[in-house]
C-alpha positions in Angstrom: 5.0 -17.1 1.9 5.8 -20.6 0.6 9.4 -21.2 -0.4 10.1 -21.5 -4.1 11.0 -25.3 -4.0 7.9 -26.0 -1.9 5.7 -23.9 -4.3 7.0 -26.0 -7.3 6.2 -29.2 -5.4 2.7 -28.1 -4.5 1.9 -27.0 -8.1 3.1 -30.4 -9.3 0.6 -32.0 -6.8 -2.3 -29.7 -7.9 -5.0 -27.7 -6.3 -6.3 -28.5 -2.8 -8.0 -26.6 0.1 -5.2 -24.0 0.3 -3.9 -23.8 -3.3 -5.6 -22.1 -6.2 -4.0 -22.2 -9.7 -5.2 -20.1 -12.6 -3.9 -19.5 -16.2 -4.1 -15.8 -17.2 -5.3 -14.6 -20.6 -5.0 -11.0 -21.6 -6.1 -8.7 -24.4 -3.6 -5.9 -24.3 -3.3 -4.9 -20.7 -6.9 -6.2 -19.8 -7.3 -9.6 -18.1 -9.9 -11.6 -19.9 -9.5 -14.8 -18.0 -10.1 -15.7 -15.2 -13.3 -13.5 -14.9 -13.0 -10.8 -12.3 -16.0 -11.9 -10.2 -15.2 -15.6 -10.4 -11.7 -15.0 -9.2 -13.0 -12.7 -6.4 -15.2 -15.6 -5.2 -12.1 -17.9 -5.1 -10.2 -15.4 -3.0 -13.2 -14.9 -0.6 -13.4 -18.7 -0.3 -9.7 -18.9 0.7 -10.1 -16.1 3.3 -13.3 -17.7 4.8 -11.4 -21.0 5.1 -7.9 -21.6 6.4 -6.3 -19.1 4.0 -4.0 -20.3 1.3 -2.0 -19.5 -1.8 -3.0 -18.5 -5.3 -0.7 -18.7 -8.4 -1.5 -16.9 -11.6 0.2 -18.2 -14.7 -0.4 -21.9 -14.1 -2.9 -24.1 -16.0 -5.0 -25.8 -13.2 -5.9 -29.0 -15.1 -2.5 -29.9 -16.6 -0.5 -28.0 -13.8 1.8 -26.6 -16.6 3.5 -23.4 -15.6 2.7 -21.1 -18.5 3.8 -17.8 -16.9 2.8 -14.2 -17.6 4.6 -12.0 -20.1 7.0 -9.6 -18.4 5.4 -6.5 -19.9 2.0 -7.5 -18.5 3.0 -8.4 -15.0 2.2 -5.0 -13.5 -1.2 -4.9 -15.2 -2.1 -8.4 -13.7 -0.8 -7.4 -10.2 -3.0 -4.2 -10.3 -6.0 -6.3 -11.4 -5.4 -8.7 -8.4 -4.9 -5.8 -5.9 -8.1 -4.1 -7.2 -10.1 -7.3 -6.7 -8.8 -7.7 -3.1 -9.7 -4.1 -2.3 -12.9 -3.5 -4.3 -14.6 -6.8 -5.1 -14.6 -8.5 -1.6 -16.2 -7.1 1.5 -14.4 -6.5 3.8 -11.3 -6.2 1.7 -8.7 -9.0 1.7 -5.1 -8.3 2.6 -3.0 -10.5 0.3 0.8 -10.7 0.1 1.5 -10.5 -3.6 4.9 -11.5 -5.2 6.4 -12.1 -8.6 8.2 -15.4 -8.7 10.3 -17.1 -11.4 9.5 -20.8 -11.9 10.6 -23.5 -14.4 8.2 -23.3 -17.3 6.5 -26.1 -19.2 8.6 -25.4 -22.3 11.9 -25.2 -20.4 13.5 -22.1 -19.1 12.2 -19.7 -16.4 8.9 -17.9 -16.6 7.3 -15.4 -14.2 4.1 -16.0 -12.3 2.2 -14.0 -9.7 1.9 -15.6 -6.4 -0.3 -14.4 -3.5 -0.8 -15.6 0.0 -4.0 -15.0 2.0 -4.1 -15.5 5.7 -7.1 -17.0 7.6 -9.2 -14.0 8.2 -10.8 -13.0 11.5 -13.8 -11.8 9.4 -16.4 -13.4 7.1 -15.9 -12.1 3.5 -18.6 -11.6 0.9 -17.6 -11.8 -2.8 -19.8 -11.0 -5.9 -21.3 -14.5 -5.9 -22.1 -14.6 -2.2 -20.3 -16.3 0.8 -18.0 -19.1 -0.2 -15.7 -21.5 1.5 -13.0 -23.8 0.1 -13.6 -27.6 0.1 -10.8 -29.5 -1.5 -9.9 -27.9 -4.9 -13.2 -26.1 -5.4 -15.3 -23.4 -3.7 -18.8 -24.0 -2.3 -21.4 -21.5 -1.4 -22.1 -21.7 2.3 -25.5 -22.8 3.5 -27.3 -20.3 5.9 -26.7 -22.5 9.0 -23.0 -22.8 8.2 -22.7 -19.1 7.5 -24.4 -18.3 10.8 -21.9 -20.5 12.7 -18.9 -18.9 10.9 -20.1 -15.4 11.8 -20.5 -16.5 15.4 -17.1 -18.2 15.5 -15.2 -15.3 14.0 -17.0 -12.6 16.0 -16.1 -14.5 19.2 -12.5 -14.7 18.0 -12.5 -10.9 17.8 -13.5 -10.5 21.5 -9.7 -10.1 21.8 -9.3 -6.6 20.6 -8.0 -6.3 17.0 -4.8 -4.5 18.1 -4.0 -7.5 20.3 -4.3 -10.1 17.4 -1.2 -11.4 15.8 0.4 -10.2 12.5 1.3 -13.2 10.3 4.9 -13.7 9.2 6.3 -11.8 12.2 8.6 -13.2 14.9 9.7 -11.9 18.3 13.1 -11.1 16.7 11.4 -8.4 14.7 10.9 -6.3 17.8 13.2 -3.3 18.0 14.8 -3.3 21.5 15.1 0.5 21.8 11.5 1.0 20.8 10.2 -1.8 23.0 11.9 -1.0 26.2 10.4 2.5 26.4 7.0 0.8 27.4 8.6 -1.2 30.2 9.2 -0.3 33.8 12.9 -1.1 33.6 15.0 0.3 30.7 17.7 -2.4 31.0 15.7 -5.4 30.0 17.2 -7.5 27.2 16.8 -10.9 25.4 14.3 -13.3 26.8 13.5 -11.2 29.8 12.5 -8.3 27.5 10.4 -10.8 25.4 8.5 -12.0 28.5 7.8 -8.4 29.4 6.6 -7.8 25.8 4.2 -10.8 26.2 2.7 -9.3 29.3 2.2 -6.1 27.4 0.5 -8.0 24.6 3.1 -6.9 22.1 3.8 -10.7 21.5 1.0 -13.3 21.3 0.7 -16.9 19.9 -1.1 -17.7 16.7 -3.6 -20.6 16.3 -0.6 -23.0 15.9 1.1 -21.8 19.1 3.8 -19.9 17.2 4.8 -16.6 18.9 4.1 -13.5 16.6 4.0 -9.8 17.1 0.6 -8.2 17.6 -0.7 -5.3 15.6 0.2 -3.0 18.5 3.7 -4.6 18.7 4.3 -4.0 14.9 2.9 -0.5 14.9 4.8 0.8 17.9 7.9 -1.5 18.4 9.3 -1.9 14.9 11.1 0.7 12.8 9.2 0.0 9.6 5.6 -1.4 10.4 4.9 -1.0 6.7 7.0 -4.1 6.0 4.0 -6.2 7.3 1.2 -3.5 7.2 1.9 -1.6 4.0 -1.2 0.6 4.4 -0.3 1.8 7.9 1.1 5.2 7.1 0.0 8.8 6.7 -0.3 10.2 3.2 0.3 13.9 3.3 -0.3 16.4 0.4 -0.3 20.2 0.3 -2.0 22.2 -2.4 -1.6 25.8 -3.3 -5.3 26.5 -3.7 -8.6 25.3 -2.4 -9.2 22.2 -4.5 -7.5 18.8 -5.1 -5.4 19.5 -8.3 -2.1 17.8 -9.0 -1.1 20.9 -11.0 -1.2 22.9 -7.8 0.4 20.3 -5.5 3.2 22.0 -3.6 4.4 19.2 -1.3 3.7 15.5 -0.8 5.1 12.8 1.5 4.3 9.3 2.7 5.0 9.3 6.4 5.9 5.9 7.8 7.7 4.4 10.8 6.2 3.6 14.2 2.9 5.5 15.1 4.5 8.1 17.2 7.0 8.9 14.5 4.1 9.2 12.0 2.4 11.8 14.3 5.7 13.8 14.6 6.3 13.6 10.9 2.8 14.7 9.9 2.9 17.6 12.4 6.2 18.7 10.9 4.6 18.5 7.4 1.8 20.8 8.6 4.3 23.2 10.3 6.4 23.4 7.1 3.5 24.0 4.7 1.1 26.2 6.6 1.1 30.0 6.3 1.9 32.2 9.3 0.7 35.8 9.4 2.8 38.3 11.4 1.3 41.5 12.9 3.1 44.3 14.7 1.4 46.4 17.3 3.4 46.7 20.5 5.5 43.7 19.2 5.6 41.0 16.6 2.7 38.5 16.9 2.6 35.4 14.7 -0.8 33.9 13.8 -0.6 30.4 12.3 -3.0 29.1 9.7 -4.0 26.2 12.0 -3.8 25.5 15.7 -0.8 23.2 16.1 -2.4 21.8 19.3 -5.6 21.0 17.5 -3.6 19.4 14.6 -1.6 17.3 17.0 -4.8 16.0 18.7 -6.3 15.2 15.3 -3.2 13.3 14.2 -2.9 11.3 17.4 -6.6 10.4 17.3 -6.2 9.3 13.6 -3.4 6.8 14.2 -4.8 5.6 17.6 -8.4 5.0 16.5 -8.3 4.1 12.8 -9.5 0.6 11.8 -6.4 -1.4 11.1 -8.4 -4.3 9.8 -9.1 -2.3 6.7 -6.2 -3.3 4.4 -5.5 -0.9 1.6 -6.8 2.2 3.4 -4.5 4.8 4.8 -4.7 8.0 6.9 -4.8 10.9 4.4 -3.8 14.5 5.3 -4.6 17.2 2.7 -3.8 20.9 3.2 -5.4 23.7 1.3 -5.3 27.4 1.4 -8.6 27.6 3.4 -8.7 24.3 5.3 -7.0 21.1 6.4 -8.7 17.7 5.7 -7.9 14.5 7.5 -9.4 11.2 6.4 -9.3 8.2 8.8 -10.2 4.6 7.8 -13.1 3.1 9.8 -16.5 4.1 11.1 -16.9 5.7 14.5 -16.5 3.1 17.3 -19.5 1.7 19.2 -22.5 4.1 19.1 -20.5 7.4 18.7 -21.8 9.9 16.2 -20.2 13.2 14.9 -22.5 15.1 17.2 -21.4 13.2 20.4 -17.7 12.9 19.7 -16.9 15.8 22.1 -19.2 14.4 24.9 -18.3 10.7 24.9 -15.2 8.5 24.5 -14.8 5.1 22.9 -11.5 3.4 22.0 -11.3 1.0 19.1 -7.6 0.1 19.9 -7.3 0.1 23.6 -3.8 -1.3 23.7 -2.5 1.2 21.1 -4.1 4.1 23.1 -2.4 3.0 26.3 1.0 2.7 24.6 0.7 6.1 22.9 0.0 7.6 26.3 3.5 6.7 27.2 5.2 8.2 24.1 6.6 11.7 24.5 4.9 14.5 22.5 6.7 16.7 20.0 8.2 19.8 21.6 6.8 23.3 21.7 3.2 22.4 22.6 3.3 22.3 26.4 2.5 18.7 26.9 4.5 15.7 28.0 2.9 12.6 26.3 1.3 12.1 22.9 -2.1 11.0 24.3 -4.2 12.1 27.2 -6.6 9.4 28.2 -9.1 11.8 29.8 -10.8 12.2 26.5 -9.9 15.9 26.0 -8.7 15.5 22.4 -11.9 16.3 20.4 -12.9 19.2 22.7 -9.4 20.7 22.2 -9.7 20.3 18.4 -13.1 22.1 18.4 -12.2 24.8 20.9 -8.8 25.8 19.6 -9.8 25.7 15.9 -13.0 27.8 16.5 -11.0 30.4 18.4 -8.4 30.7 15.6 -10.6 30.7 12.5 -14.1 31.5 13.8 -15.4 28.3 12.2 -16.3 25.1 13.9 -14.4 22.0 12.6 -16.6 19.4 10.9 -16.7 15.7 11.3 -18.4 13.5 8.7 -18.8 9.8 8.3 -18.4 8.7 4.7 -20.0 5.4 3.6 -19.8 4.0 7.1 -16.1 3.3 6.4 -14.2 6.5 6.7 -14.2 9.6 8.9 -13.4 13.0 7.5 -12.3 15.9 9.7 -12.2 19.4 8.2 -10.4 22.1 10.2 -10.8 25.6 8.7 -7.9 27.9 8.3 -7.5 31.4 10.0 -8.3 34.1 7.5 
């Protein structure tokens, strides 16, 4: 994000290829200007170009800093966030901040400032496909659009989990989390960083600046959500068979590195599921769900979700009769719900290989979180069917999300 003094200087100079200024008008809490679709086109143009910064609360012609009333800041921020998620395809991941700047009438006023990185994807907004030329957007001609699709698809030959995360530095790596993936546990400093580069935890961006990769952030930092705020598990338990806030018994957002998310989500299920005890020759406990199946489902969720989908999170919902798990992203390659147990395809090969080195939670008779032989889905199907008598169900929703339903033991 641009520093405050630099932002003031750039506003004074006016709009260019990477700076968009807009005054905001509101009627109550509703934004009336700029128009939603027109602003979405501007954001799409920035993402299709070199990225850039937008500032809401500045008159673009006079460059006067008008500001946004304090009691309407949250409404404007929500409006921007909804446009990034819902009006541009694929969604845009923007870093949004509230910043105080010297106003045109003297004194400080508050503006909303957002930064959009150069995207590895081509984005379509309501008006079509746009790019930024100077201070204005232009719709892309078919031949230019074809070249951009080709260029950005080639840039993604490098797997997405090996691409860099903007605004990270090698100093953000946690030494204790990083060294567990290395052959020697005493590596420190530059030696550890060189080893991290070989593991693709660190890579260089287009300007040659070393950054953490998605895999590095997700597994080797204590709080990946600092850079990837959507990369967590949202867990909710309901005392009934439908989604109803009045019957919500427990809820938790489970963050941290991916292996900690799996352990936290498994603990959530253990804490909230019912256990039936029977006594024949001795006490026998029958859990509501197979813990081994739940573990496999959670590991698959964090390992194979599409991390390019900003704003989407893994969702875990528990009900009296079932467990539902929602995972962002369509099925990889040509997999279908009917072939999941027969074939294997990894969307995030690096993340999968690193999770295979992480220890599994205790009590389940396995050493590491991930088994790369592809036994995860067969275990989910077999163990859940044996416990409940019902086959788990995989469904692809809108080609952008996978739903897994595991039925509870009666």
